[in-house]
N, C-alpha and C positions, 0 to 999 in steps of 0.2 A: 694926797697925802696919808690916807690911812691905807692905800695899797701900797706904800711905799716901807711902812711900818710892818704890816704883814709880811711883806717880802723878805725884809731883813731879818725878822723873827724866824721863818721859814729857812733861811741860810746858816743861822747862827744854830740852831736845832739840828740841822743838817750835819755842821762842821762837829757839832758837840756830840753825836751821837754814831757817827757812821764808822768809826774806827777801832779796832782792838788791835792787840798783841798778845800773844801768849808761846811761850819758848817751855819745850820738855828738854831736859836734861837728862842721859841716863846713867852719866857716872863716867863713861868712856871716853878715851882722848879722841877727840876729833881728828879727823883725817883731810885728806886734801879732795875728796869727791864730794861735791853738792848737786844734790837734784832739786832744780827750782821749778816748782810748777805755780806760774802766777795767776791762772785763771782756773782754780779748782771748781768746778761747778756745786754748787749746793741749791736748793730750791725752796721758795715759800718760807724766806726770812731765815734760812738756814737750818728749818723742821726738818725737811727731807737731807739726811748729809750725803755727802761725797763720796762718789765709790772708794773702796781702798786703795790706797796708792801702793804698788807692790815694788820693793825696791832690793829684793834679795839678789837679783842679778849684779847691780851697781854696789851694795855694801855686800860684800862677801864675809866681812868681820863684824858686822851688826853695826848698828846706827848710834850716833853720838849724840846727836839735837837734832828736834822736830821743831820749827818754827811755823805758826799759823798766825796770818794776820789778815785783817779785812782794809786794804788801804783806802786811801780817798777815791781813786779810782774805781774799785771794785765796789766800794760804796754809791756811788754815783751812778754805775751800772744796776744796781739793786733798785735805786730810785727810781730810774727810768723804767723799768720793768714793773714797777710797783712791788716790789719783793717776790716777785715769781722767782728771778733767777738771780741769786745773791751769791757770787764768785766770791773765793776767799784765796789769798796766797799761801802756798805750802813751801817750805825749804826744808829738806832734809840734808842733815849732815853726815856722812859716813862715818864709822869709826875706824882708827888706824890700829894696827897689831891685832893682837889676841882679844878677844870678845869676851874670856872667861872672868874677867876681872878678879883674879885669885880666888875664885870659888874652886871649890873641890872638881876633880875632873876625872871621868871613867872612858878610857879609849876602847872602843871596839873595832876590831880588825875587819877591812872591808870583805873578806873572805870568811868571817864568821858564820857559823851555822846558826840557825834558828834558835836551837837550845842555849848558845853561847849569848846570843843576842838578848834573849829572854833573861838570862842569868843577870846579864850586864845591869838590863833595866832595873831587875830585881833589888840588884846592889845599889845602884844609885839612890832608887825610893827609901830603902832602909836608910843609906847614910844622909839624905837628906832631911829624914826625919828624925834621927839622931842628932844632928848637927843643928838642926834647923834653920837651914840657907840651903837657895839651891844647888845642885849638882849638874855639871855640864855635861854633856855625853857627845862625844866626837866618834865619828865613823870614817 
């Protein structure tokens, strides 16, 4: 009888604490490309973070949304490994169209000399400081 109560309490605690969900939106319009990594490894209850996920090849125009969650299955694996291996699910949605979001933009020609590139970077920094917003530099 006492063991049944303890088991029930343990299951309720597991279900109540195992899952979380976080969404980061960049303000860009979502595209159709989605990178889904359902078993991204973190370690020691998430204290040792996952290695960075590089999506620059798939998301040429930037990222629209990053979703991170610990699913029930992820939590169960974490429980079975006593928190040593605690995987999370990561889903990245690429942005569609231009990634500049209406920010000022400076274009640098592909064949620009080093002096022209430095001048463009200086101009971008000055413009960003004057306007108080980021300036996009395109090569």
